[in-house]
Backbone bond lengths (Angstrom), bond angles and torsions (degrees), N, CA, C in turn:
res aa  C-N    CA-C-N  psi(-1)  N-CA   C-N-CA  omega(-1)  CA-C   N-CA-C  phi
1 M - - - 1.442 - - 1.512 109.57 -
2 A 1.290 116.03 142.76 1.463 121.21 179.49 1.527 109.12 -82.20
3 T 1.318 114.53 146.59 1.460 119.24 177.28 1.508 108.81 -99.73
4 K 1.321 115.95 171.29 1.452 121.53 -177.39 1.526 110.23 -59.28
5 G 1.332 115.36 130.50 1.451 120.33 176.83 1.518 113.57 94.21
6 K 1.337 118.78 -15.37 1.464 120.82 178.81 1.517 109.60 -94.51
7 K 1.326 115.24 146.08 1.458 121.21 179.10 1.535 108.90 -75.53
8 V 1.319 116.23 135.10 1.456 121.69 -179.61 1.521 108.70 -92.06
9 D 1.345 115.93 126.49 1.463 121.55 176.03 1.529 106.65 -101.74
10 L 1.327 115.57 94.07 1.454 121.92 -174.88 1.531 111.78 -60.15
11 F 1.324 117.07 -40.61 1.470 119.85 -179.05 1.526 110.96 -65.75
12 K 1.326 117.14 -37.42 1.460 120.94 178.47 1.528 109.53 -66.25
13 E 1.335 116.32 -43.13 1.467 120.74 179.14 1.529 110.32 -62.16
14 M 1.347 117.09 -43.10 1.463 120.98 179.44 1.521 110.91 -65.03
15 S 1.314 116.23 -38.36 1.460 120.80 178.98 1.521 110.70 -64.51
16 L 1.316 116.49 -43.92 1.470 120.57 178.44 1.523 110.99 -63.24
17 L 1.326 116.57 -43.00 1.459 120.26 178.25 1.525 110.26 -61.74
18 G 1.322 116.99 -42.98 1.460 121.05 178.49 1.519 111.85 -59.88
19 K 1.324 116.54 -41.40 1.470 120.65 178.73 1.527 110.76 -65.82
20 Q 1.324 116.78 -40.01 1.460 120.44 179.69 1.530 111.13 -65.86
21 V 1.323 116.54 -41.80 1.462 120.33 178.08 1.525 109.52 -63.77
22 H 1.327 116.63 -43.29 1.464 120.53 178.98 1.530 110.86 -60.13
23 M 1.323 116.76 -45.52 1.470 120.42 -179.58 1.526 110.72 -63.22
24 A 1.332 117.39 -40.56 1.466 120.63 -179.73 1.526 110.72 -65.80
25 L 1.332 117.25 -44.20 1.464 120.62 179.85 1.523 111.14 -67.39
26 D 1.319 116.43 -38.10 1.457 120.60 178.83 1.525 110.29 -63.72
27 A 1.335 116.89 -43.73 1.467 120.95 178.90 1.526 110.28 -63.43
28 A 1.335 116.74 -41.13 1.459 120.04 179.61 1.525 110.72 -64.69
29 A 1.333 116.43 -40.89 1.463 120.74 -178.33 1.519 111.50 -65.94
30 R 1.309 116.85 -29.55 1.463 121.10 -178.09 1.533 112.72 -89.77
31 S 1.315 117.52 -5.78 1.458 120.09 -175.40 1.525 111.33 -64.96
32 E 1.317 115.21 147.40 1.459 121.63 -179.54 1.525 110.31 -64.05
33 E 1.324 115.98 -37.12 1.459 120.60 -179.60 1.529 110.72 -61.30
34 L 1.326 116.68 -43.56 1.461 120.24 179.30 1.532 110.72 -66.56
35 Q 1.307 117.42 -37.97 1.462 120.72 178.24 1.524 110.44 -63.50
36 D 1.349 116.52 -38.76 1.464 120.11 177.32 1.524 111.33 -64.84
37 I 1.339 116.26 -41.79 1.464 120.91 178.48 1.526 109.91 -62.93
38 K 1.326 115.98 -43.08 1.465 121.07 179.74 1.534 110.41 -60.10
39 S 1.314 116.26 -44.39 1.456 121.01 179.96 1.524 110.91 -64.36
40 E 1.326 116.66 -43.56 1.462 121.25 -179.46 1.532 110.75 -64.89
41 L 1.322 116.35 -40.94 1.467 119.67 177.49 1.526 111.00 -63.41
42 G 1.321 116.64 -40.67 1.464 120.19 178.82 1.521 111.31 -59.92
43 K 1.333 116.43 -44.11 1.469 120.93 178.20 1.523 110.75 -63.63
44 S 1.321 116.13 -42.07 1.466 120.28 -178.97 1.526 110.91 -64.08
45 F 1.328 116.35 -43.17 1.463 119.48 179.67 1.522 111.76 -64.46
46 K 1.313 117.33 -36.70 1.468 119.74 177.25 1.518 110.59 -64.01
47 T 1.324 117.06 -41.66 1.459 121.55 178.93 1.523 110.55 -64.17
48 I 1.329 115.96 -45.72 1.467 120.62 179.76 1.521 110.24 -62.46
49 R 1.341 116.40 -43.75 1.466 120.18 179.62 1.525 110.74 -58.72
50 G 1.332 116.94 -41.83 1.463 120.81 179.03 1.517 111.89 -64.29
51 K 1.321 116.95 -42.81 1.466 120.93 -179.86 1.521 111.07 -66.02
52 I 1.318 116.90 -41.27 1.473 120.39 178.59 1.528 109.43 -65.01
53 G 1.321 116.64 -42.50 1.464 120.34 178.97 1.521 111.33 -61.13
54 D 1.328 116.75 -42.12 1.466 120.52 178.08 1.522 111.07 -63.70
55 A 1.340 116.30 -42.47 1.469 120.52 -179.52 1.526 110.64 -64.51
56 V 1.330 116.96 -42.37 1.459 120.66 179.16 1.523 110.33 -63.90
57 Q 1.317 116.43 -42.42 1.464 120.24 179.68 1.522 110.76 -63.58
58 S 1.322 116.91 -42.83 1.466 120.43 178.03 1.521 110.76 -62.38
59 A 1.325 116.20 -41.32 1.464 120.03 179.54 1.519 110.67 -64.29
60 K 1.332 117.03 -40.46 1.467 120.32 179.52 1.524 111.28 -62.60
61 E 1.316 115.50 -35.96 1.465 120.17 -175.74 1.527 112.81 -80.92
62 S 1.313 118.13 -18.78 1.462 120.29 -178.87 1.522 110.50 -83.50
63 E 1.346 116.30 154.32 1.467 121.28 178.62 1.517 110.33 -62.81
64 R 1.304 116.80 -43.29 1.467 120.79 179.95 1.533 110.45 -62.24
65 G 1.314 115.97 -39.74 1.461 120.35 178.30 1.511 111.89 -62.56
66 R 1.338 116.88 -39.63 1.464 120.83 178.49 1.530 110.65 -65.88
67 V 1.323 116.50 -40.62 1.468 120.48 179.17 1.526 109.53 -63.32
68 I 1.322 115.93 -46.73 1.468 120.31 179.26 1.525 110.07 -62.35
69 G 1.333 117.22 -40.83 1.460 121.19 178.52 1.519 111.83 -59.47
70 K 1.352 116.70 -41.90 1.469 120.46 178.31 1.526 110.36 -64.56
71 Q 1.330 116.72 -40.81 1.461 120.39 179.45 1.529 110.99 -64.55
72 V 1.314 115.64 -40.37 1.469 120.02 178.73 1.528 109.89 -63.15
73 K 1.327 116.82 -43.05 1.463 120.06 179.31 1.523 111.09 -61.87
74 K 1.343 116.98 -40.81 1.462 120.25 177.75 1.527 110.71 -62.94
75 M 1.327 116.34 -42.66 1.458 120.37 179.99 1.520 111.03 -64.70
76 V 1.321 116.75 -41.59 1.469 120.40 179.09 1.515 110.10 -63.30
77 S 1.331 116.40 -42.93 1.460 120.33 179.71 1.529 110.77 -62.69
78 A 1.333 116.50 -45.17 1.462 120.06 178.63 1.524 110.43 -63.94
79 G 1.318 116.59 -39.57 1.468 120.79 178.56 1.511 112.15 -63.58
80 K 1.324 116.38 -38.22 1.469 120.12 177.86 1.518 110.72 -63.08
81 E 1.331 115.66 -44.68 1.468 119.54 -179.90 1.520 110.54 -62.31
82 Q 1.331 116.73 -46.32 1.462 120.52 179.17 1.523 110.44 -64.35
83 G 1.312 116.05 -38.01 1.460 120.51 179.10 1.519 111.81 -64.53
84 L 1.328 116.94 -39.89 1.459 120.81 178.08 1.530 110.47 -63.62
85 E 1.327 116.42 -44.45 1.462 120.12 179.01 1.524 110.98 -63.24
86 A 1.335 115.91 -44.58 1.468 120.01 179.28 1.524 110.32 -64.01
87 G 1.323 116.64 -37.35 1.458 121.04 178.67 1.524 111.95 -64.33
88 K 1.331 115.81 -42.09 1.469 119.78 177.75 1.520 110.85 -62.80
89 D 1.342 115.82 -43.92 1.460 120.49 179.80 1.527 110.82 -63.29
90 L 1.315 115.69 -43.97 1.465 120.30 179.18 1.525 110.99 -62.00
91 K 1.315 116.46 -42.37 1.463 121.25 -179.92 1.532 110.50 -61.81
92 K 1.341 116.49 -43.36 1.460 120.40 179.51 1.525 110.42 -64.38
93 R 1.331 116.70 -45.90 1.464 119.88 -179.61 1.525 111.64 -63.46
94 L 1.310 116.02 -40.13 1.465 120.21 178.74 1.526 110.70 -64.15
95 A 1.316 116.68 -44.28 1.465 120.48 178.98 1.532 110.49 -61.89
96 D 1.340 116.63 -43.33 1.469 120.32 178.23 1.529 110.64 -61.73
97 S 1.324 116.36 -43.82 1.466 120.58 -179.93 1.519 111.49 -64.14
98 L 1.325 116.90 -40.15 1.463 120.59 179.00 1.526 110.90 -66.21
99 R 1.341 116.91 -38.69 1.464 120.10 176.82 1.529 110.34 -63.44
100 E 1.322 116.10 -43.25 1.465 120.77 179.22 1.525 110.85 -63.27
101 L 1.332 116.22 -44.06 1.466 120.65 177.75 1.524 110.45 -61.96
102 G 1.321 116.63 -41.98 1.462 120.96 177.63 1.521 111.61 -59.46
103 G 1.337 116.37 -41.02 1.457 120.77 177.97 1.520 111.21 -63.05
104 H 1.313 117.25 -44.14 1.466 121.06 178.08 1.527 110.87 -61.24
105 L 1.317 115.76 -44.67 1.466 119.99 -179.87 1.527 111.31 -63.48
106 A 1.330 116.56 -38.37 1.465 120.16 178.87 1.526 109.98 -64.45
107 R 1.333 117.04 -42.11 1.469 120.13 178.88 1.525 111.33 -64.51
108 V 1.320 116.96 -41.89 1.471 120.62 177.71 1.521 109.65 -62.52
109 S 1.316 116.41 -43.93 1.454 121.55 179.59 1.529 110.75 -60.19
110 D 1.333 116.48 -44.09 1.475 120.47 178.58 1.525 111.12 -61.29
111 K 1.320 116.74 -44.75 1.464 120.66 179.11 1.523 111.16 -60.82
112 L 1.333 116.44 -41.05 1.460 120.32 -179.06 1.522 110.77 -68.36
113 K 1.315 116.96 -35.99 1.463 120.29 179.52 1.532 111.65 -67.48
114 K 1.336 117.22 -31.80 1.465 121.84 -178.60 1.513 112.21 -75.79
115 R 1.297 118.54 -13.57 1.474 120.87 -178.88 1.484 111.72 -76.87
C-alpha cells in the first residue's frame, strides 16, 4: 500500500496481487488434502459411471425400456423435422432482416456523402 505523499503505481500493485493469488492457488492445488479429494472423487465417479451403465443396460433389455426407447426415437425424429423447418424460417427471416439493414445503411451512407 502506498503511504501519504508517495505516487501509487496501480499496475505494479495489480501485478503483485496477481502473483499472490497465483501463489495461493498453486499452493492449494498442490496440497495433499486436495490430492486426496481428487482421488476420492475419481473413485466415486467410476462407481457412479458403473451403476449408470448397469441401469441403462437393464433398461435396454426390459420390454418397458424398449418401448420407451422407441418413443424417444420418434420424438427425436419429430424434433429434427421441426428443427429443420424452424431453421429454414429463421434463415429466411435473418436474410430479410440483413437485407433491410443493408438498405438502411446504404441510405444513411448516401445522405452522409451528400453533406
